[in-house]
C-alpha positions as CSV (number, residue, x, y, z in Angstrom):
1,M,-113.3,146.1,-33.2
2,V,-111.6,146.9,-36.0
3,P,-112.3,150.8,-36.7
4,S,-112.8,151.4,-40.2
5,Q,-111.2,154.1,-42.4
6,R,-114.0,156.5,-42.3
7,L,-114.1,156.2,-38.3
8,C,-110.4,156.3,-38.1
9,E,-111.1,159.6,-40.3
10,I,-113.8,161.2,-38.1
11,V,-111.9,159.4,-34.5
12,L,-108.8,161.7,-35.6
13,A,-110.4,165.0,-36.4
14,Q,-112.4,165.0,-32.6
15,L,-108.6,164.2,-31.5
16,G,-107.1,167.8,-33.3
17,R,-103.8,168.2,-34.3
18,L,-101.7,166.8,-31.4
19,D,-97.7,166.5,-31.4
20,A,-95.8,163.6,-30.9
21,A,-95.3,163.5,-27.1
22,E,-99.2,163.4,-26.8
23,W,-99.6,160.9,-29.1
24,R,-97.1,158.6,-27.5
25,V,-99.1,159.3,-24.6
26,L,-102.0,157.8,-26.7
27,E,-99.6,154.8,-27.7
28,V,-98.9,154.0,-24.1
29,L,-103.0,153.7,-23.3
30,A,-103.4,152.1,-26.4
31,T,-101.5,149.0,-25.0
32,A,-102.9,148.4,-21.8
33,E,-105.7,150.9,-20.3
34,P,-106.4,152.1,-17.5
35,L,-102.6,152.6,-15.8
36,P,-101.4,154.4,-13.1
37,A,-100.4,157.9,-14.2
38,G,-96.9,157.8,-13.1
39,D,-96.0,154.4,-15.1
40,V,-98.1,156.5,-18.4
41,E,-95.7,159.3,-17.3
42,A,-92.6,157.3,-17.3
43,L,-93.0,155.9,-20.6
44,S,-94.7,159.1,-22.5
45,S,-94.4,162.9,-20.5
46,P,-95.6,164.5,-17.8
47,E,-96.7,167.5,-19.3
48,A,-98.1,165.5,-22.5
49,L,-100.1,163.8,-20.2
50,A,-101.4,166.9,-18.3
51,R,-102.1,169.0,-21.5
52,L,-104.6,165.9,-23.1
53,E,-106.2,165.6,-19.5
54,R,-107.1,169.3,-19.8
55,L,-108.2,168.6,-23.1
56,G,-110.6,166.0,-21.9
57,V,-108.9,163.6,-24.3
58,V,-107.5,161.3,-20.9
59,V,-109.5,161.1,-17.7
60,D,-107.9,160.7,-14.3
61,H,-109.8,158.4,-11.7
62,A,-110.6,156.0,-13.9
63,G,-113.1,153.3,-12.1
64,G,-113.2,156.0,-9.3
65,T,-109.7,156.0,-8.4
66,P,-107.7,158.5,-7.7
67,G,-104.0,158.6,-10.3
68,L,-105.5,156.1,-12.6
69,V,-105.6,156.9,-16.4
70,R,-107.5,155.9,-19.2
71,A,-109.0,157.7,-22.6
72,A,-111.7,159.4,-22.1
73,H,-113.6,157.4,-24.8
74,P,-112.4,153.5,-26.4
75,L,-112.6,154.5,-29.6
76,Y,-109.5,157.1,-29.0
77,T,-106.7,154.2,-28.2
78,E,-108.5,152.0,-30.6
79,V,-107.7,154.2,-33.2
80,V,-104.3,154.7,-31.4
81,R,-103.6,150.9,-31.9
82,S,-105.1,150.4,-35.2
83,R,-103.0,153.3,-36.6
84,A,-99.3,152.8,-34.6
85,P,-96.9,150.6,-36.1
86,E,-96.4,146.8,-34.1
87,A,-92.9,147.7,-33.5
88,V,-94.0,150.7,-31.9
89,L,-96.2,149.1,-29.9
90,R,-94.2,145.8,-28.6
91,L,-91.3,148.8,-27.2
92,V,-94.3,149.9,-25.0
93,R,-95.1,146.6,-24.0
94,R,-91.4,145.4,-23.2
95,E,-91.0,149.0,-21.5
96,L,-93.9,148.3,-19.4
97,L,-93.5,145.1,-17.8
98,A,-89.6,145.8,-17.8
99,G,-90.5,148.7,-15.3
100,P,-91.2,148.2,-11.3
101,G,-95.1,149.1,-12.0
102,D,-98.2,150.1,-9.3
103,D,-100.2,147.5,-9.4
104,R,-102.4,148.6,-7.2
105,S,-105.0,145.8,-7.5
106,P,-104.9,142.2,-9.2
107,A,-107.0,143.9,-12.0
108,L,-104.0,146.1,-12.4
109,A,-101.9,143.3,-12.4
110,A,-103.7,141.1,-14.9
111,A,-103.5,144.4,-17.3
112,R,-100.5,144.6,-17.0
113,R,-99.6,140.9,-17.8
114,L,-101.9,140.7,-20.6
115,A,-100.1,143.6,-23.2
116,L,-97.7,140.8,-22.9
117,L,-100.3,138.5,-24.9
118,D,-101.8,141.2,-27.5
119,G,-99.0,141.1,-30.3
120,S,-96.6,138.7,-31.8
121,D,-93.8,138.6,-29.2
122,P,-92.3,135.3,-28.8
123,A,-94.7,133.8,-25.4
124,P,-93.4,135.2,-22.2
125,D,-91.9,132.8,-19.3
126,A,-94.5,130.9,-17.7
127,G,-94.1,132.8,-14.0
128,R,-95.5,135.6,-15.3
129,L,-98.3,134.1,-17.2
130,T,-98.8,132.1,-14.4
131,E,-99.1,135.0,-11.8
132,A,-101.2,137.2,-14.5
133,A,-103.7,134.2,-14.4
134,R,-103.7,134.6,-10.6
135,S,-104.7,138.2,-10.8
136,A,-106.8,137.4,-13.6
137,A,-108.9,135.5,-11.5
138,A,-108.8,137.4,-8.2
139,A,-110.2,140.3,-11.2
140,L,-113.1,138.4,-11.3
141,D,-112.1,137.5,-15.0
142,L,-112.1,133.7,-14.9
143,A,-114.7,131.2,-13.5
144,C,-114.5,127.8,-12.5
145,V,-117.3,125.9,-14.3
146,L,-118.8,123.0,-12.4
147,G,-121.7,121.9,-14.9
148,R,-120.3,119.1,-16.4
149,V,-118.8,117.0,-13.3
150,D,-118.5,113.8,-14.8
151,D,-116.2,115.1,-17.8
152,A,-114.4,117.2,-15.4
153,Q,-113.7,114.9,-13.4
154,A,-112.4,112.4,-16.1
155,V,-110.1,114.7,-16.8
156,L,-108.7,115.3,-13.6
157,D,-108.5,111.9,-12.9
158,R,-106.2,111.8,-16.1
159,E,-104.0,114.9,-15.4
160,V,-103.4,114.3,-11.4
161,P,-101.3,111.8,-11.7
162,A,-99.1,112.6,-14.5
163,A,-98.7,116.5,-12.9
164,R,-95.6,117.0,-10.9
165,P,-95.6,117.0,-7.0
166,G,-95.9,120.9,-6.3
167,P,-98.5,123.7,-5.7
168,G,-100.0,122.3,-9.1
169,R,-100.9,119.3,-8.4
170,S,-101.8,120.2,-5.0
171,L,-104.7,122.6,-7.1
172,L,-105.6,120.3,-8.8
173,A,-106.0,117.6,-6.3
174,A,-108.0,120.7,-4.4
175,T,-110.6,120.8,-7.5
176,A,-110.9,117.0,-7.9
177,A,-112.5,117.3,-4.3
178,V,-114.9,119.8,-5.1
179,L,-115.9,118.1,-7.5
180,A,-116.5,114.9,-5.7
181,F,-118.7,116.5,-3.6
182,H,-121.0,118.2,-6.7
183,G,-120.7,114.6,-8.4
184,G,-122.3,113.2,-5.1
185,D,-119.9,111.7,-3.2
186,P,-119.4,114.4,0.4
187,T,-117.2,111.5,1.8
188,G,-114.7,111.1,-0.5
189,A,-114.9,115.2,-1.1
190,V,-114.0,115.4,2.7
191,H,-110.9,112.2,2.7
192,Q,-109.5,114.2,-0.6
193,A,-109.5,117.8,0.7
194,T,-108.2,116.3,3.7
195,A,-105.1,114.7,2.3
196,V,-104.5,118.0,0.3
197,R,-104.9,120.3,3.7
198,S,-102.1,118.0,5.2
199,T,-99.6,118.6,2.5
200,A,-100.5,122.3,0.9
201,P,-99.3,125.3,2.0
202,A,-101.7,126.5,4.5
203,G,-103.6,129.8,3.0
204,G,-102.8,129.0,-0.3
205,P,-105.2,128.8,-3.2
206,A,-105.0,124.7,-3.0
207,W,-105.4,124.9,0.8
208,Q,-108.2,127.0,0.8
209,L,-110.3,125.1,-2.1
210,A,-109.8,121.9,-0.1
211,T,-110.3,123.7,2.8
212,A,-114.4,124.3,1.0
213,A,-114.9,121.1,-0.5
214,A,-114.1,119.3,3.1
215,A,-116.4,122.3,4.6
216,L,-119.0,121.2,2.3
217,G,-118.7,117.7,2.6
218,H,-119.1,118.1,6.5
219,A,-122.0,119.8,6.2
220,V,-124.1,117.6,4.7
221,T,-122.9,113.8,6.0
222,G,-123.4,115.1,9.7
223,A,-120.7,117.1,10.8
224,P,-121.9,121.1,10.0
225,R,-120.3,122.4,13.5
226,S,-116.9,120.7,12.1
227,A,-117.8,122.1,8.5
228,L,-118.2,126.1,10.3
229,A,-114.8,125.2,12.3
230,M,-113.4,124.7,9.3
231,V,-114.8,127.7,7.4
232,A,-113.9,130.0,9.7
233,E,-110.4,128.8,9.5
234,G,-110.7,129.4,5.8
235,R,-112.0,132.8,5.8
236,A,-109.4,134.1,8.3
237,G,-106.8,133.3,5.5
238,L,-108.7,134.7,2.5
239,A,-105.4,137.1,1.6
240,W,-102.1,136.0,0.8
241,P,-99.5,136.8,2.8
242,D,-97.7,138.7,0.4
243,G,-100.8,141.1,-0.3
244,R,-102.1,138.6,-3.2
245,V,-105.8,137.9,-3.0
246,L,-107.1,134.6,-3.4
247,P,-109.1,132.9,-7.2
248,A,-113.1,134.6,-6.6
249,F,-114.3,130.8,-7.1
250,V,-112.1,130.4,-3.8
251,H,-114.5,132.4,-2.5
252,L,-117.6,131.5,-3.6
253,A,-116.7,128.0,-2.6
254,L,-116.2,128.8,1.1
255,A,-119.0,130.7,1.3
256,Q,-121.3,127.8,-0.4
257,A,-120.2,125.5,2.2
258,E,-120.8,128.3,4.8
259,V,-124.4,128.6,4.3
260,M,-125.2,125.2,4.0
261,A,-123.4,124.4,7.1
262,L,-125.3,127.3,8.5
263,R,-128.9,125.6,7.6
264,L,-128.4,122.2,8.2
265,S,-127.2,123.7,11.7
266,G,-130.8,125.1,11.8
267,R,-129.3,128.6,12.5
268,A,-131.5,130.9,10.6
269,R,-130.1,134.6,12.3
270,E,-126.6,133.7,11.7
271,L,-127.7,132.6,8.7
272,E,-129.3,135.7,7.3
273,A,-126.5,137.9,8.7
274,R,-124.4,136.4,7.4
275,A,-125.4,135.9,3.9
276,A,-126.4,139.9,4.1
277,E,-122.4,140.3,4.8
278,L,-121.4,138.1,1.8
279,H,-124.1,140.0,-0.3
280,R,-122.5,143.3,0.2
281,C,-118.9,142.3,-0.1
282,T,-120.3,141.4,-3.5
283,L,-121.9,143.8,-4.4
284,A,-118.9,145.6,-3.4
285,G,-116.9,145.7,-6.8
286,P,-117.8,145.5,-10.2
287,E,-121.3,143.2,-11.6
288,W,-119.9,139.9,-12.7
289,Y,-121.6,136.1,-11.4
290,G,-121.3,136.2,-7.4
291,D,-123.4,138.9,-7.7
292,A,-126.1,136.1,-8.3
293,V,-124.9,133.6,-6.3
294,A,-124.9,135.8,-3.5
295,A,-128.9,136.8,-3.9
296,L,-129.1,133.1,-3.8
297,H,-127.5,132.6,-0.4
298,C,-129.8,135.4,0.8
299,G,-133.0,134.3,-0.7
300,W,-132.4,130.7,1.0
301,A,-131.8,132.6,4.7
302,A,-134.9,134.1,4.7
303,L,-136.8,131.1,3.3
304,V,-135.1,129.4,6.5
305,A,-136.2,132.4,8.2
306,G,-139.7,132.2,7.5
307,R,-139.3,135.6,5.7
308,V,-141.3,134.0,2.5
309,R,-141.6,137.2,0.3
310,V,-138.7,138.4,1.5
311,A,-137.5,135.2,-0.1
312,V,-139.0,135.5,-3.1
313,R,-137.8,138.6,-4.3
314,R,-133.8,137.9,-3.5
315,L,-134.5,134.5,-5.2
316,V,-136.2,135.8,-8.4
317,D,-133.1,138.6,-8.5
318,A,-130.9,135.1,-8.4
319,Q,-132.2,133.6,-10.8
320,A,-132.3,136.3,-13.2
321,G,-128.6,136.2,-12.8
322,L,-127.7,132.5,-12.9
323,R,-129.8,132.5,-16.0
324,R,-127.3,134.7,-17.5
325,A,-124.2,132.7,-16.0
326,D,-124.1,130.0,-13.8
327,P,-120.5,128.8,-13.8
328,L,-121.1,126.9,-10.7
329,G,-124.3,125.1,-11.9
330,L,-126.7,126.8,-9.0
331,L,-129.6,127.3,-11.0
332,P,-132.0,124.4,-10.5
333,L,-130.9,124.9,-6.7
334,C,-132.3,128.2,-7.0
335,R,-135.0,127.1,-9.1
336,S,-136.6,124.8,-6.1
337,H,-135.8,126.7,-3.4
338,L,-138.4,129.3,-4.8
339,A,-140.9,126.7,-6.4
340,M,-141.2,126.1,-2.7
341,A,-141.3,129.7,-1.6
342,R,-144.1,130.3,-3.9
343,A,-145.9,127.3,-3.4
344,L,-146.0,128.4,0.4
345,L,-147.1,131.8,-1.0
346,G,-150.5,129.6,-2.3
347,D,-148.9,130.7,-5.8
348,V,-149.4,126.9,-7.4
349,D,-148.8,127.6,-10.9
350,G,-146.1,129.7,-10.4
351,A,-144.3,127.1,-8.5
352,Q,-145.3,124.3,-11.1
353,Q,-143.7,126.4,-13.9
354,L,-140.4,126.4,-12.2
355,V,-140.4,122.6,-11.1
356,A,-141.3,122.5,-15.4
357,E,-137.5,124.3,-15.8
358,L,-135.6,121.8,-13.7
359,D,-136.4,119.2,-16.8
360,D,-134.0,121.6,-18.9
361,P,-131.7,119.5,-20.6
362,E,-129.0,122.7,-20.6
363,R,-129.4,123.4,-17.3
364,A,-128.4,119.4,-15.4
365,V,-128.7,118.9,-11.9
366,L,-125.4,118.6,-10.1
367,P,-125.8,115.4,-8.2
368,A,-124.9,116.9,-4.5
369,Y,-128.6,119.3,-5.4
370,V,-130.4,116.3,-6.6
371,P,-132.1,115.8,-3.0
372,F,-133.0,119.4,-3.4
373,V,-135.2,119.4,-6.3
374,L,-137.0,116.1,-5.8
375,F,-137.8,118.0,-2.3
376,A,-139.1,120.6,-4.5
377,R,-141.4,118.1,-6.2
378,A,-142.6,117.1,-3.8
379,V,-143.7,120.2,-2.1
380,V,-145.4,121.5,-5.4
381,A,-147.1,118.0,-5.5
382,G,-148.5,118.9,-2.1
383,V,-149.6,122.2,-2.8
384,Q,-151.5,120.6,-6.2
385,G,-153.4,118.1,-3.6
386,H,-151.6,115.1,-4.7
387,P,-150.2,113.4,-1.1
388,A,-149.6,110.5,-2.7
389,E,-147.1,111.7,-4.8
390,A,-145.8,114.1,-2.4
391,A,-144.6,111.5,-0.1
392,R,-143.5,109.0,-3.0
393,L,-140.8,112.3,-3.8
394,S,-140.0,112.9,-0.5
395,R,-139.2,109.8,0.1
396,E,-136.9,109.3,-2.9
397,A,-135.3,112.4,-2.0
398,A,-133.8,110.8,1.3
399,R,-133.1,107.7,-0.5
400,E,-131.0,109.7,-2.6
401,A,-129.7,111.7,-0.1
402,A,-128.6,108.3,2.1
403,E,-127.1,106.8,-1.4
404,Q,-124.8,109.9,-1.6
405,G,-124.0,109.7,2.4
406,Q,-125.9,113.3,2.7
407,V,-127.2,112.6,6.5
408,T,-128.1,115.7,7.4
409,T,-129.7,116.4,4.3
410,E,-131.6,112.8,4.9
411,A,-132.9,114.0,8.3
412,V,-134.1,117.1,6.8
413,V,-136.0,115.3,4.4
414,L,-137.0,112.1,6.3
415,H,-138.7,115.0,9.0
416,T,-141.5,115.7,6.2
417,T,-141.8,112.4,5.1
418,F,-143.2,111.3,8.1
419,R,-145.4,114.0,8.1
420,F,-146.5,113.5,4.4
421,G,-147.8,109.7,5.5
422,R,-146.3,109.3,8.8
423,P,-144.4,106.0,8.0
424,L,-143.1,104.4,10.7
425,H,-139.4,104.1,8.7
426,A,-138.9,107.4,8.4
427,A,-139.5,108.0,12.7
428,D,-137.0,105.4,13.2
429,R,-134.5,106.5,10.7
430,L,-134.7,109.8,11.9
431,A,-133.9,108.6,15.6
432,V,-130.9,107.0,14.3
433,L,-129.4,110.1,12.0
434,A,-129.9,112.7,15.0
435,R,-127.7,110.0,17.1
436,R,-125.3,110.2,14.2
437,C,-125.3,114.4,13.9
438,E,-123.4,116.7,15.7
439,S,-126.7,119.1,15.4
440,A,-129.1,119.8,17.6
441,Y,-131.2,121.2,14.9
442,V,-131.6,117.3,13.7
443,R,-132.5,116.2,17.8
444,D,-134.9,118.6,17.5
445,L,-136.9,117.6,14.4
446,A,-136.6,113.8,16.1
447,D,-138.1,115.2,19.2
448,H,-140.4,117.1,16.7
449,V,-141.5,113.6,15.5
450,V,-141.7,111.8,18.9
451,A,-144.1,114.9,20.3
452,I,-146.6,114.8,17.0
453,T,-147.1,111.0,17.8
454,A,-147.7,111.5,21.3
455,E,-149.6,114.4,20.8
456,D,-147.7,115.9,23.5
457,G,-149.0,119.9,23.4
458,D,-146.4,120.4,26.1
459,E,-143.4,119.3,24.3
460,L,-144.7,120.2,21.4
461,D,-144.9,123.9,22.6
462,G,-141.1,123.8,23.8
463,I,-140.4,122.5,20.3
464,S,-141.6,125.9,18.7
465,R,-139.9,127.9,21.1
466,R,-136.5,126.2,20.5
467,F,-137.3,127.2,16.9
468,E,-137.8,130.6,17.3
469,E,-134.7,130.7,19.8
470,A,-133.1,129.4,16.8
471,G,-135.2,132.3,14.4
472,L,-136.5,129.9,12.3
473,V,-140.2,131.4,12.5
474,L,-142.7,129.3,10.6
475,N,-141.5,126.0,11.8
476,A,-142.2,127.6,15.4
477,A,-145.6,128.5,14.0
478,D,-146.1,125.2,12.8
479,A,-145.2,123.3,15.9
480,A,-147.5,126.1,18.2
481,A,-150.1,125.1,16.1
482,E,-149.6,121.0,16.7
483,A,-149.4,121.8,20.4
484,A,-152.6,123.7,20.2
485,A,-154.3,120.9,18.3
486,A,-152.7,118.2,20.7
487,H,-153.7,120.3,23.7
488,E,-157.8,120.6,22.8
489,H,-157.3,116.5,21.6
490,Q,-156.4,116.5,25.5
491,G,-159.0,118.6,26.7
492,A,-156.7,121.3,27.4
493,R,-158.9,124.1,26.1
494,R,-156.8,127.7,28.0
495,S,-153.2,125.9,26.3
496,A,-155.0,125.0,23.3
497,A,-155.8,129.1,22.6
498,T,-152.9,130.1,23.6
499,A,-150.7,128.0,22.0
500,L,-153.3,128.3,18.6
501,A,-153.0,132.4,19.3
502,R,-148.8,132.0,19.1
503,G,-148.8,130.2,15.7
504,V,-150.8,132.6,14.6
505,T,-148.7,135.6,15.8
506,L,-145.6,133.6,14.7
507,A,-146.9,133.2,10.8
508,R,-148.4,136.5,10.7
509,A,-144.7,137.3,11.9
510,C,-143.5,135.8,8.3
511,G,-145.6,138.1,6.1
512,L,-148.5,135.3,5.5
513,A,-151.3,137.0,7.0
514,D,-153.1,136.6,4.0
515,S,-152.1,132.7,2.6
516,Q,-154.1,130.0,2.6
517,S,-151.3,128.4,5.0
518,L,-152.4,130.9,7.8
519,Q,-155.7,130.9,7.3
520,A,-155.8,127.1,8.5
521,L,-154.2,128.4,11.5
522,L,-156.9,130.1,12.2
523,P,-160.2,129.4,14.5
524,P,-163.5,129.6,12.9
525,S,-164.3,133.3,12.3
526,L,-166.2,135.6,14.5
527,T,-168.5,137.9,12.7
528,A,-168.6,141.5,12.9
529,R,-171.3,141.4,15.9
530,E,-169.8,138.0,18.3
531,E,-165.8,140.0,17.5
532,E,-167.9,143.0,19.3
533,V,-169.5,141.6,22.1
534,A,-166.4,138.8,22.6
535,R,-164.1,142.7,22.7
536,L,-166.5,143.8,25.6
537,A,-166.4,140.9,27.6
538,S,-162.6,140.8,27.2
539,R,-162.3,144.3,28.5
540,G,-164.4,143.0,32.1
541,L,-167.8,144.2,31.4
542,S,-170.7,142.4,32.4
543,N,-173.5,141.5,30.0
544,V,-175.4,144.2,31.2
545,Q,-173.7,146.8,30.3
546,I,-172.4,145.1,26.9
547,A,-176.2,145.0,26.3
548,D,-176.3,148.9,27.4
549,R,-173.5,149.1,24.8
550,L,-174.4,148.1,21.6
551,V,-178.5,148.3,22.8
552,V,-179.7,145.1,22.6
553,S,-181.2,142.2,25.2
554,V,-179.3,140.7,27.7
555,R,-180.6,137.5,26.5
556,T,-178.9,138.2,23.1
557,V,-175.2,138.6,24.4
558,E,-175.2,135.4,26.3
559,A,-176.5,133.6,22.5
560,H,-173.3,135.6,20.7
561,L,-170.7,134.4,23.9
562,S,-172.2,130.9,23.8
563,H,-171.1,131.1,20.3
564,I,-168.0,132.9,20.6
565,Y,-166.7,129.5,23.2
566,G,-167.5,127.1,21.1
567,K,-165.9,128.9,17.8
568,L,-162.7,129.9,20.3
569,G,-163.3,126.4,21.8
570,I,-163.3,127.9,25.6
571,T,-165.6,127.4,28.0
572,G,-166.0,130.7,29.9
573,R,-165.1,134.1,30.2
574,A,-161.5,133.8,31.7
575,E,-160.1,132.0,28.9
576,L,-161.3,135.1,26.5
577,S,-158.6,137.6,25.9
578,D,-156.2,134.5,25.7
579,A,-158.3,132.9,22.8
580,L,-159.0,135.9,21.6
581,V,-156.8,136.9,18.2
582,V,-158.0,138.7,15.4
583,P,-158.4,136.5,12.1
584,G,-158.0,137.5,8.5
585,P,-160.0,137.2,5.6
586,R,-160.9,133.8,5.9
587,N,-161.4,131.1,2.5
588,A,-162.7,128.1,2.5
589,P,-160.2,126.0,4.0
590,T,-157.9,124.1,1.4
591,H,-155.0,121.7,1.5
592,S,-151.9,123.7,1.7
593,G,-148.8,122.2,-0.1
594,L,-145.8,123.1,2.0
595,A,-141.6,123.7,1.7
596,E,-140.8,120.9,4.2
597,W,-137.1,121.3,2.7
598,V,-136.5,124.5,4.1
599,L,-139.1,124.4,6.6
600,P,-139.4,121.6,8.1
601,G,-142.9,120.9,9.5
602,R,-145.1,123.3,7.4
603,R,-148.2,121.1,7.8
604,L,-151.0,121.6,9.4
605,S,-152.8,119.3,11.7
606,A,-155.9,117.8,9.9
607,R,-157.6,118.0,13.7
608,R,-157.8,121.5,12.8
């Protein structure tokens, strides 16, 4: 701001009478603040700095860092800057940059060099400005904006061939690889990134950005294990040998690659742990758009693990932050996940509103995330009771993933396409993809489809346990419910009751005890009296003892037990303990639309 004359008079009156040495301290801070106390003392007077600190005109511990000094109020330096001769400020700038300095952080380094651009001096040399830009990027002052992929790619196509060989050209080529992924060409991204990694200095920004691009490409093209190995390699070199910090967008690109790879590997426990760690790291610094990206990762991880209510809270926070700043183009992806989470909880109106927001022309969906968005639409259509539309949209999502070469993504979508309508081509294609992908999770999805088709209750029980071991709790609940249906169809009522009880327990562990999805899992409700009789019978009481306890006839107890056995699908008292679960409030059965993209297999058997 440019303070008015009246404001200057008020501020100067507040400062009081300052001698020349004290005024010099404020001139130094007006040039670049905050500054280390040593720099200020070297350019002014230690005694004057101490006096101003005692008077409360300047403060130490700026930003919580000991020895870092700034004016007590930003208006002080604004007024000094407006009153000091430009020649004096120019001299301070030169002295500040000529000295060795105390660049304790990228932010301080950027602040010192930014002073070069504040006045009317000739442009400084390119080396200092390049170093300042690197420092500013690491201090989160610069962002890589990926919203207009086609325009950005056109610029790179023009500039990369014209650039001289060296670090600059490598960084442009690595950026082109990232854009290739987001533009819907993950295979091309891997090829371009591999070329950069073979020529750029290991650990530098171009090499790291290329590593992130290659990992993103591998994650969706059937090699999530290779993607995670690349991410680990990239994480090992996040700081340059000379202590400089890599730009923020490189950190975020690596984080996005790791989250994608863990999710498409079905490793939900690791995904939640890593997302939480990344979130803690972003919150350790000042507020920036990375906080919203980290919240998105946490929400996606919770959704994959089946902790749907936690996912909604995280994704709501992420959406609010990405609405303010979304340099990586992740808002549509966030809305897709949030729509599916709300659908899973039965919030049809909220899910539909989020799907409508996906049509926002100012928030274009990056091609790489189009399959996610299409699948969110499919899920919401299923919730609304439009299975044909849901099947059409899920097939479109699978086709889009296939055209981009996202075979891992295609496999997950096809798994759900089968569940919506059971087309034979989906099962056949999923079997082919399971052989191509280096992912045990994709093989489990293919086995799941085969087991459903064969009504193999024992195999479904095993798949449910494998899902649970991976942390995919809601997937495990689905497979358990389908195992129960298969067992019942084969006449194995005891196995059916055991699988059903396990499915209900797993679903409740996801916080869905009062959702429509869980209601479809539950057996017919027992009346209060039937539940009382069942509890006593399961504890070993005879019919006569139960009749005495409840003050009813033995024939009434027998009638209640007959109704209980029929409702629970069992044949006698020996099976009662395994079959008896405590149902929550039961509503009329409804079609439950389910978030198959993040929770593959979330369909409840119609036979139930």
